[in-house]
C-alpha positions in Angstrom: -9.1 15.5 0.5 -7.2 13.5 -2.2 -9.4 10.4 -2.5 -6.5 8.5 -4.0 -3.5 10.1 -2.4 -2.1 6.7 -1.4 -3.0 4.5 -4.4 -1.1 1.7 -2.7 0.6 2.1 -8.0 5.8 -2.0 -27.2 8.2 -4.7 -27.1 11.5 -5.9 -25.8 14.9 -4.5 -26.5 18.0 -6.6 -27.0 20.6 -6.6 -24.1 23.4 -5.4 -26.4 21.6 -2.4 -27.9 23.5 0.8 -27.6 22.2 3.4 -25.2 21.8 6.1 -27.8 18.8 8.3 -28.2 15.7 6.4 -29.3 12.0 6.3 -28.5 10.4 3.2 -27.1 8.9 2.5 -30.4 12.1 3.0 -32.4 14.0 0.8 -30.0 11.4 -2.0 -30.1 12.3 -5.4 -31.5 10.1 -8.5 -31.6 9.3 -9.6 -28.1 9.0 -13.4 -28.2 7.3 -13.5 -24.8 4.6 -10.9 -25.3 2.1 -13.7 -25.6 2.4 -14.3 -21.9 0.6 -11.0 -21.3 -2.7 -12.7 -22.2 -3.6 -13.2 -18.6 -6.2 -16.0 -18.9 -5.2 -17.5 -22.2 -5.1 -21.3 -22.1 -1.6 -21.5 -23.5 -0.3 -18.9 -21.0 -2.0 -20.6 -18.1 -0.5 -23.9 -19.1 2.9 -22.3 -19.1 2.1 -20.9 -15.6 1.1 -24.3 -14.3 4.3 -25.9 -15.7 6.4 -23.3 -13.9 4.4 -23.7 -10.7 4.9 -27.4 -10.7 8.7 -27.0 -11.1 8.9 -24.5 -8.2 6.7 -26.7 -6.0 8.9 -29.7 -6.7 12.0 -27.8 -5.7 10.7 -25.8 -2.8 7.5 -27.4 -1.4 8.2 -31.1 -1.3 10.2 -31.4 1.9 9.0 -32.0 5.4 10.7 -28.7 6.5 8.5 -26.8 4.0 5.4 -28.5 5.2 6.2 -27.6 8.8 7.0 -24.0 8.0 3.8 -23.6 6.0 1.8 -25.1 8.8 3.5 -22.8 11.4 2.8 -19.7 9.2 -0.9 -20.7 8.7 -1.3 -21.2 12.4 0.0 -17.6 12.9 -2.2 -16.1 10.2 -5.3 -18.1 11.4 -4.7 -17.4 15.1 -7.7 -16.4 17.1 -5.2 -14.4 19.3 -4.5 -11.7 16.7 -5.9 -8.3 17.6 -9.4 -7.8 16.1 -9.1 -4.2 14.8 -12.4 -2.6 15.2 -14.0 0.6 13.8 -17.1 2.4 15.2 -20.3 2.9 13.3 -23.1 4.2 15.5 -23.1 2.3 18.8 -21.5 -0.8 17.3 -17.8 -1.7 16.8 -17.2 -3.7 13.6 -14.4 -6.0 12.5 -13.7 -8.2 9.5 -12.1 -11.5 10.6 -10.4 -14.5 8.9 -9.2 -17.6 10.6 -9.1 -21.4 10.1 -12.9 -21.7 10.3 -13.6 -18.6 8.2 -11.2 -18.8 5.2 -12.8 -15.9 3.3 -13.9 -14.2 6.5 -16.8 -12.8 8.5 -18.0 -9.3 9.0 -19.0 -9.0 12.6 -19.8 -6.5 15.4 -19.9 -6.0 19.1 -20.2 -3.3 21.8 -17.3 -1.4 23.3 -18.1 -3.0 26.7 -17.8 -6.4 25.1 -14.8 -5.5 23.0 -12.8 -4.6 26.1 -13.1 -8.2 27.3 -10.3 -10.7 26.5 -12.8 -12.9 24.6 -15.5 -10.6 23.2 -18.8 -12.1 22.0 -19.3 -11.1 18.4 -22.4 -11.0 16.3 -21.9 -12.2 12.7 -23.4 -9.8 10.2 -22.2 -11.4 7.0 -20.3 -14.7 6.4 -18.4 -14.6 3.2 -17.7 -18.4 3.1 -21.4 -19.0 3.4 -22.1 -16.4 0.7 -19.6 -17.9 -1.7 -21.0 -21.4 -1.2 -24.6 -20.1 -1.8 -23.6 -18.1 -4.9 -20.8 -20.3 -6.3 -18.4 -17.4 -6.1 -15.0 -16.6 -4.7 -15.7 -13.2 -3.1 -13.0 -11.4 -1.2 -13.9 -8.6 1.2 -13.2 -5.1 0.0 -15.1 -3.1 2.7 -18.4 -1.6 3.7 -19.7 1.9 4.0 -22.8 2.4 6.1 -25.2 5.4 6.0 -25.4 7.6 9.1 -27.2 8.1 11.4 -28.8 4.7 11.6 -25.9 2.8 10.0 -28.3 0.0 8.9 -28.0 0.4 5.1 -24.5 -0.4 3.9 -22.7 -0.5 0.5 -20.5 -3.6 0.5 -17.7 -4.0 -2.0 -16.7 -7.6 -3.0 -13.9 -8.7 -5.3 -13.6 -11.9 -7.3 -10.4 -13.6 -6.2 -8.9 -10.4 -4.7 -8.7 -8.3 -7.8 -8.9 -4.5 -7.6 -12.0 -4.6 -9.7 -15.1 -5.2 -7.5 -18.8 -5.1 -7.3 -20.9 -3.0 -4.8 -24.2 -4.3 -3.3 -26.6 -2.8 -0.8 -27.0 -4.6 2.4 -29.4 -4.2 5.3 -27.6 -4.8 8.7 -30.9 -4.9 10.6 -32.1 -7.9 8.6 -28.6 -9.2 7.6 -29.7 -9.5 4.0 -29.1 -8.0 0.7 -31.6 -5.3 -0.2 -34.0 -6.5 -2.9 -33.6 -4.1 -5.9 -31.1 -2.1 -3.9 -28.1 -0.1 -5.2 -25.8 -2.2 -7.3 -22.6 -1.6 -9.2 -21.3 -4.3 -11.6 -17.7 -5.5 -11.5 -15.2 -2.7 -12.3 -12.7 -0.5 -10.7 -14.5 2.3 -9.0 -17.1 2.6 -6.3 -20.5 3.8 -4.9 -20.8 6.4 -2.2 -23.8 7.5 -0.1 -25.4 10.9 -0.6 -28.6 9.9 1.3 -30.8 6.9 1.6 -32.1 7.3 -1.9 -29.1 8.7 -3.7 -25.5 7.6 -4.3 -22.5 8.8 -6.2 -21.3 6.2 -8.7 -18.0 6.2 -10.5 -17.3 3.1 -12.5 -17.2 1.6 -16.0 -20.2 3.0 -17.8 -19.2 1.5 -21.1 -16.9 2.5 -24.0 -14.9 5.6 -23.3 -15.9 5.9 -19.7 -12.5 4.9 -18.2 -9.2 6.7 -18.1 -6.1 5.4 -19.8 -5.2 3.9 -16.4 -8.4 1.8 -16.4 -10.0 3.8 -13.6 -13.3 5.8 -13.7 -13.4 8.9 -15.8 -17.0 9.8 -15.1 -19.0 10.3 -11.9 -22.8 10.3 -11.7 -25.6 10.7 -9.2 -27.8 7.6 -9.1 -31.2 7.7 -7.5 -32.9 4.6 -6.1 -34.8 2.8 -8.8 -32.8 4.3 -11.6 -30.7 2.3 -14.1 -27.1 3.3 -14.6 -28.0 5.0 -17.9 -30.5 7.1 -16.2 -28.0 8.5 -13.7 -27.3 12.2 -13.7 -23.8 13.3 -14.8 -21.9 15.1 -12.1 -18.4 15.4 -13.6 -16.5 14.0 -16.6 -12.7 14.0 -16.6 -10.3 13.6 -19.5 -9.1 10.3 -20.9 -5.5 10.9 -19.6 -6.7 11.7 -16.1 -6.1 9.0 -13.5 -9.3 8.8 -11.4 -12.5 10.7 -11.0 -14.7 10.3 -7.9 -17.1 12.1 -5.6 -18.1 11.9 -2.0 -20.4 13.4 0.6 -19.1 14.6 4.0 -22.1 13.8 6.1 -20.8 15.3 9.3 -23.9 16.8 11.1 -23.7 20.6 10.6 -21.0 20.4 8.0 -22.6 18.5 5.2 -20.7 19.1 2.0 -20.2 17.3 -1.4 -16.9 17.1 -3.1 -15.7 15.9 -6.5 -12.1 14.7 -6.8 -10.2 14.8 -10.1 -6.9 12.9 -9.8 -4.6 13.7 -12.7 -1.7 11.5 -11.4 -0.3 10.5 -8.1 0.1 13.5 -5.9 -1.6 15.7 -8.5 -5.3 16.3 -7.9 -8.0 18.8 -8.0 -10.8 19.1 -5.4 -14.2 20.7 -6.1 -17.0 21.7 -3.8 -20.3 20.7 -5.3 -23.2 23.2 -4.6 -26.8 22.3 -4.1 -27.4 23.4 -7.7 -24.8 20.9 -8.9 -22.2 23.7 -9.8 -18.6 22.9 -8.9 -16.2 25.4 -7.3 -12.6 24.5 -7.2 -10.8 24.4 -3.9 -7.9 26.6 -5.3 -5.0 25.0 -3.5 -1.9 23.5 -5.2 -2.6 20.3 -7.1 0.3 18.7 -5.4 -1.0 19.4 -1.9 -3.0 16.7 0.0 -6.3 18.5 0.8 -8.6 17.5 3.6 -11.7 19.2 5.1 -12.8 18.5 8.7 -15.7 20.5 10.2 -14.8 24.1 9.5 -11.1 23.5 8.8 -9.2 23.1 5.5 -5.9 21.3 6.0 -3.2 21.3 3.3 -0.1 19.0 3.4 2.3 20.6 1.0 4.4 18.5 -1.3 6.0 21.5 -3.0 7.1 24.8 -1.6 4.3 27.4 -1.7 4.3 31.2 -1.5 0.9 32.4 -0.3 -0.4 35.2 1.9 3.1 36.9 1.7 4.8 33.9 3.2 7.0 31.0 1.9 6.1 27.5 3.2 8.5 24.6 2.5 7.4 21.3 1.0 6.3 19.0 3.8 4.5 21.7 5.8 1.1 21.3 7.2 -1.2 24.4 6.9 -4.7 25.0 8.2 -7.3 27.7 7.7 -11.0 28.0 8.0 -12.6 26.4 5.0 -15.3 29.0 4.4 -12.7 31.8 4.6 -10.5 30.1 2.1 -13.4 29.6 -0.3 -14.2 33.3 0.1 -10.7 34.2 -1.1 -8.8 34.6 2.2 -5.3 33.2 2.3 -4.3 33.3 5.9 -2.8 30.1 7.2 -1.4 28.7 10.4 1.7 26.4 9.9 1.2 23.6 12.3 4.3 21.7 11.1 7.3 22.5 9.0 9.9 19.8 8.3 13.6 19.8 9.2 16.4 17.7 7.6 15.5 14.8 9.9 11.8 15.1 10.4 8.6 14.6 8.3 4.9 14.4 8.9 3.7 10.8 9.1 0.1 11.7 9.8 -2.5 14.1 11.2 -5.8 13.0 12.7 -8.7 15.0 14.1 -10.7 14.2 17.2 -13.7 16.3 18.2 -11.6 19.0 19.8 -7.9 18.3 18.9 -5.5 17.5 16.1 -2.9 14.8 16.7 0.3 15.1 14.7 2.5 12.0 14.1 6.0 13.1 13.2 8.9 10.9 12.1 12.3 11.9 13.2 14.9 9.7 11.6 12.0 7.2 11.1 11.0 7.2 14.8 7.6 8.5 15.9 6.7 11.4 18.1 3.2 12.5 18.9 2.0 16.0 19.5 -1.5 17.2 20.4 -2.7 20.6 19.0 -5.8 22.3 20.3 -7.3 25.3 18.5 -8.3 28.2 20.7 -8.9 32.0 20.6 -5.1 32.6 21.1 -4.0 30.1 18.5 -3.0 26.4 18.7 -1.9 25.1 22.1 0.6 22.2 22.0 1.2 19.3 24.3 2.9 15.9 24.0 1.7 12.3 24.0 4.1 10.2 26.1 5.0 6.6 25.9 6.4 6.4 22.4 9.1 3.7 21.9 12.5 4.7 20.6 12.6 2.3 17.7 9.0 1.4 17.4 6.0 2.5 15.4 3.0 4.3 16.8 -0.2 4.6 14.8 -3.1 6.7 15.9 -6.6 6.8 14.5 -9.8 8.5 15.7 -12.5 6.4 17.1 -15.2 8.9 16.1 -13.8 12.3 15.2 -17.3 13.9 15.2 -18.4 12.7 18.6 -15.4 12.2 20.9 -11.7 12.8 21.5 -11.0 9.0 21.8 -8.3 7.5 19.7 -7.0 4.0 19.0 -3.3 3.9 19.5 -1.2 0.9 18.3 2.4 0.4 19.4 4.7 -2.1 17.8 8.2 -2.8 16.6 10.1 -5.7 14.9 10.3 -7.8 18.1 7.4 -6.5 20.2 3.9 -7.8 19.4 1.4 -5.0 18.7 -0.5 -3.5 21.6 -3.8 -1.7 21.1 -4.8 1.1 23.4 -7.7 3.4 23.8 -6.7 6.9 24.7 -8.6 10.1 25.5 -6.8 13.0 23.8 -6.5 16.0 26.1 -7.0 13.9 29.2 -4.3 13.2 31.9 -5.6 9.6 32.2 -3.2 6.9 31.0 -4.4 5.0 27.9 -6.4 1.8 28.5 -4.6 -1.3 27.1 -7.3 -3.2 25.3 -5.5 -5.9 23.4 -2.0 -7.3 23.2 -1.1 -9.7 20.4 0.7 -12.8 21.7 4.3 -13.5 20.7 4.4 -15.7 17.6 8.1 -16.3 17.7 10.9 -16.3 20.2 12.3 -12.7 20.0 14.5 -13.0 23.1 17.6 -13.9 21.0 17.4 -10.7 18.8 17.7 -7.0 19.2 17.0 -4.0 17.0 19.4 -1.3 15.8 19.3 1.6 13.4 22.3 2.3 11.1 23.0 4.8 8.4 24.7 4.0 5.1 26.2 6.5 2.7 24.8 6.5 -0.8 26.8 7.1 -4.0 26.0 10.9 -3.9 26.8 11.2 -0.2 23.2 11.0 1.0 22.7 9.5 4.5 20.3 6.5 4.2 18.8 5.0 7.4 18.1 1.3 7.8 16.9 -0.9 10.6 18.7 -4.1 11.6 17.1 -6.9 13.5 20.0 -9.2 14.5 20.9 -12.0 16.9 22.4 -10.7 20.1 25.3 -13.1 19.8 25.9 -12.3 16.1 29.5 -12.7 15.0 30.8 -10.1 12.6 32.3 -12.6 10.3 30.2 -12.1 7.2 28.5 -15.5 7.5 25.0 -14.4 8.8 22.1 -15.2 6.6 20.5 -11.8 6.0 17.3 -10.7 4.4 17.1 -7.1 3.2 13.7 -5.6 2.4 12.9 -2.4 0.6 10.3 -0.4 -1.4 11.3 3.1 -2.2 8.4 4.6 -4.0 5.1 6.6 -3.9 6.1 8.4 -0.7 5.4 5.3 1.3 7.4 5.0 4.6 8.7 1.7 5.9 8.5 1.9 9.7 9.1 -0.9 12.3 6.3 -3.5 12.6 5.8 -6.9 14.1 5.5 -9.8 11.6 4.8 -13.2 12.9 5.7 -14.7 9.6 9.1 -13.1 9.2 9.8 -13.8 12.9 8.9 -17.5 12.7 10.3 -18.2 9.3 13.5 -16.1 9.4 14.4 -14.6 12.8 13.7 -17.6 15.0 15.9 -19.7 12.8 18.8 -17.3 13.4 18.5 -15.0 10.4 19.2 -11.3 10.3 16.5 -9.0 8.9 17.1 -5.5 7.6 14.8 -2.8 6.2 16.2 0.0 4.0 14.6 3.5 4.2 15.7 4.5 0.7 14.7 7.6 -1.4 11.5 7.3 -3.2 9.7 6.6 0.1 8.3 9.1 2.5 10.5 8.7 5.5 11.8 12.3 5.2 8.7 13.7 3.5 8.1 14.8 0.0 11.7 15.7 -0.7 12.7 12.1 0.0 10.1 10.9 -2.5 10.8 13.4 -5.2 14.6 12.8 -5.0 14.0 9.5 -6.8 11.4 10.3 -9.4 11.8 9.7 -13.1 15.4 10.5 -14.3 16.5 10.3 -10.7 15.1 6.8 -10.1 18.6 5.4 -10.0 19.1 7.1 -6.6 16.7 4.7 -5.0 18.7 1.8 -6.3 22.0 3.4 -5.3 20.6 3.8 -1.8 19.6 0.2 -1.5 22.9 -1.0 -2.9 24.6 1.3 -0.3 22.7 -0.3 2.5 23.7 -3.8 1.2 27.3 -2.7 1.0 27.3 -1.2 4.4 26.2 -4.5 5.9 28.9 -6.3 4.0 31.5 -3.7 5.1 30.4 -4.2 8.7 30.8 -7.9 8.2 27.2 -8.4 9.3 26.9 -10.5 6.1 28.5 -11.2 2.7 27.1 -11.4 -0.8 26.8 -15.2 -0.5 24.6 -14.9 2.5 22.7 -11.7 1.6 19.2 -12.0 0.1 16.7 -9.4 -0.8 12.9 -9.2 -1.2 10.5 -6.6 -2.6 7.0 -6.5 -4.1 5.2 -4.2 -6.6 7.4 -1.1 -6.9 9.7 -3.1 -4.5 9.7 -5.8 -7.1 11.0 -3.3 -9.6 13.6 -2.4 -7.0 14.8 -6.1 -6.5 14.6 -6.6 -10.3 17.1 -3.7 -10.7 19.3 -5.1 -7.9 19.4 -8.4 -9.8 20.3 -6.8 -13.1 22.5 -3.9 -11.9 24.1 -5.2 -8.7 24.2 -9.0 -9.0 27.5 -9.3 -7.3 26.1 -8.0 -4.0 23.5 -10.8 -3.5 23.2 -14.5 -3.0 19.5 -14.7 -3.6 16.8 -12.4 -5.0 13.0 -12.6 -4.4 10.8 -10.5 -6.8 7.1 -10.3 -6.0 4.2 -8.9 -8.0 6.7 -6.8 -9.9 7.0 -4.1 -12.6 9.9 -5.3 -14.8 9.1 -4.3 -18.5 9.3 -0.5 -18.2 8.8 -0.1 -21.9 5.3 -1.4 -21.8 4.3 -0.9 -18.2 2.1 2.1 -19.0 0.1 0.0 -21.5 -0.6 -2.8 -19.0 -3.6 -2.5 -16.6 -3.1 0.5 -14.1 0.4 1.2 -15.4 -0.5 4.6 -17.0 -1.3 5.9 -13.6 2.3 5.6 -12.5 3.9 7.8 -15.2 4.4 10.6 -12.7 6.6 8.3 -10.8 8.6 6.6 -13.6 8.0 8.7 -16.7 6.4 8.1 -20.1 8.3 5.6 -22.3 6.6 6.9 -25.4 8.5 10.1 -25.1 12.0 9.6 -26.5 13.7 11.8 -23.9 12.0 9.9 -21.1 12.6 6.4 -22.5 16.2 7.4 -22.5 16.3 7.3 -18.7 13.5 4.8 -18.2 15.5 2.1 -20.1 18.2 2.4 -17.5 16.0 0.9 -14.8 13.9 -1.5 -16.9 15.1 -5.0 -15.7 13.5 -6.8 -18.6 15.7 -4.9 -21.0 18.8 -4.7 -18.7 18.9 -8.5 -18.5 22.0 -9.8 -20.2 22.1 -13.6 -21.1 25.9 -13.4 -20.9 26.0 -12.3 -17.3 25.9 -14.3 -14.1 23.0 -13.7 -11.8 22.2 -14.9 -8.3 19.5 -17.5 -7.7 16.1 -15.8 -8.2 12.5 -16.5 -7.2 9.7 -14.6 -9.0 6.2 -14.6 -7.4 3.0 -13.1 -8.7 -0.8 -13.5 -9.0 -3.0 -14.2 -12.0 -5.7 -12.0 -10.5 -3.4 -9.0 -10.0 -5.3 -6.4 -12.0 -3.0 -3.6 -10.8 0.5 -4.7 -11.8 0.1 -7.0 -14.8 1.4 -10.6 -14.2 3.0 -10.4 -17.7 5.9 -8.5 -16.1 6.8 -11.5 -14.0 6.0 -14.1 -16.6 8.1 -12.5 -19.3 11.1 -12.0 -17.0 10.9 -15.7 -16.0 10.7 -16.8 -19.6 13.7 -14.6 -20.6 15.8 -15.8 -17.7 14.9 -19.4 -18.0 15.6 -19.5 -21.7 19.1 -18.1 -20.9 19.7 -21.0 -18.5 19.7 -18.8 -15.4 19.0 -20.1 -11.9 15.4 -18.9 -11.6 12.1 -20.4 -10.4 8.6 -19.0 -10.6 5.3 -19.3 -8.8 2.0 -17.6 -9.8 -1.0 -17.8 -7.5 -4.1 -18.2 -9.6 -6.0 -16.0 -7.2 -4.8 -13.3 -4.9 -5.0 -9.8 -6.5 -2.1 -7.4 -6.0 -1.4 -8.7 -2.5 -0.5 -12.1 -4.0 -2.9 -14.1 -1.9 -6.7 -14.2 -1.4 -6.8 -16.0 2.0 -4.5 -17.1 4.8 -3.8 -20.5 3.4 -2.5 -19.0 0.1 -0.5 -16.4 2.0 1.1 -19.1 4.2 2.0 -21.0 1.0 3.5 -18.1 -0.8 5.5 -17.0 2.3 6.8 -20.5 2.9 8.0 -20.6 -0.7 10.1 -17.5 -0.5 11.5 -18.3 3.0 12.4 -21.8 2.0 14.1 -20.5 -1.1 16.1 -18.0 0.9 17.2 -20.5 3.5 18.3 -23.0 0.7 20.4 -20.3 -0.9 21.8 -18.3 2.0 21.9 -20.8 4.9 24.7 -22.9 3.4 
């Protein structure tokens, strides 16, 4: 039960410095752009506005841009999108944004009504109205409601889309905030229900209460009516931990309390909290993803483990009875073991079954497992597309075997179905998203490139059916390659409308660092092996060039966050391969990344630049330091957000300043709101997307 298992992640050095042994501090020279790290400093923001104006003048002034932005906004605001719902009690809730609800409404309906083409929704909370009344710019971060009545809810709201948020208690029955109710001030962290009069709180309690990553280091139990300083200490982590949290599993008959200590990504400890407040460690490997459902403990291994006289490879899924494990027994059932071409994409419980979602060469297969007296029976779920993506989530794992099943691919709008696991009945098709672009001209293929070390690297290609293999096709290559995140096919109305419909080729690279082949694929590109992710991406680009799908003059790339680090390294290490580069909300200064916002939490991925032996390899993938004023680089667009409090906007700002001063072909746009996603509402998203798509067409469509 790793609460953060998917946490979504000195000075400059001269370009000509020798690559000899040196620590980050020893290698440091004066960084003339470090002042741009002052996020809201007037001088820095004036610089931002100047850069924004230049980019707007170049990219956003044409009628074509205005039309594209309008088309994208119509897609993002469309009332025909699938309203994804989740069940709480008898109600099905959804958060919705459109042209009439810019910040969104939290609403609910019944299942009977939800099945209809145009359900009638009851608005529970209107964020636009709330912002107007309070003079705020709240962005929705979610709601947690207390069973069994589900009337009291803890609602998280973020100013401008930042990771930091506030939590406020809300009464659904009266549709109003609870006077004197539970409240957590703005910080990274959260509140979680214990019962109606008690919550767990992990947040900024003042000096020394945060980790070096800027996340909670302390969790307390807060009773109704208490002030924060009266709350009872539950657990206190160490300053160099990543994140401390606690939660209650309130499943009837299986009520348990847990404390999670996350030391780093994919490195956490889970503790069972007794009625007396004592903590007992769930003594499984720190690297394993640990989850508890009813009487089962489930472990997803990220490292090989010898236990109970057996060896289990990394990527395996093990189960055992939770109480037996806590009593010292170590007898497991291996429900999944990976092969060279398979990995576990997910495992979800229903009341009586476990559904495994397995990727085989980045294509989904679903298997139903049912525990019984003679072990686990297996059966298949049919109807999985060859090159599509199937996502399965439980409707209510405590009460039924119903699951939501979503099917999609690059050219097929998403379809939402309601299926009954263990039943012979065909799934009910509830909603189908309309086509937002003409996909009839394109088709999807999967290819494999060969990386520098001989590794087979898959990639998806969405291409016009009549494509000529003459190297002239404008092509956009997307990648990420980090934190064990898999890139699987999905429908994007924006990419379809702004790129495919205009005749473009779209490719997605499944490079190492991701999770497409499980933990081994991720771990193959950690720290000193980071270069393998970049070699993989370059190999995919070269493969498309060799096939004459495209050529460097017509090949553009895009990536954000860790993917921005990827495209930053493509820019600085492989500039000859590309005709345009888009770098979004990126990490770029890898000498100071661990000192900026949440950066310290990613050292398990990249390394610690304060250690000389680690800075030695980190500097080889730090674009800010690899940039050479004497080299030629392809045209570049850098996009970020002022309100991104995860990846510091200073990375993007400083890279822009360095490239601009050297006279390179670079432009920059920073959204003043937006958080790590880059945009806080559909209008901002449409504007940002229209900017990068317009830029790519200008550069690659010649």
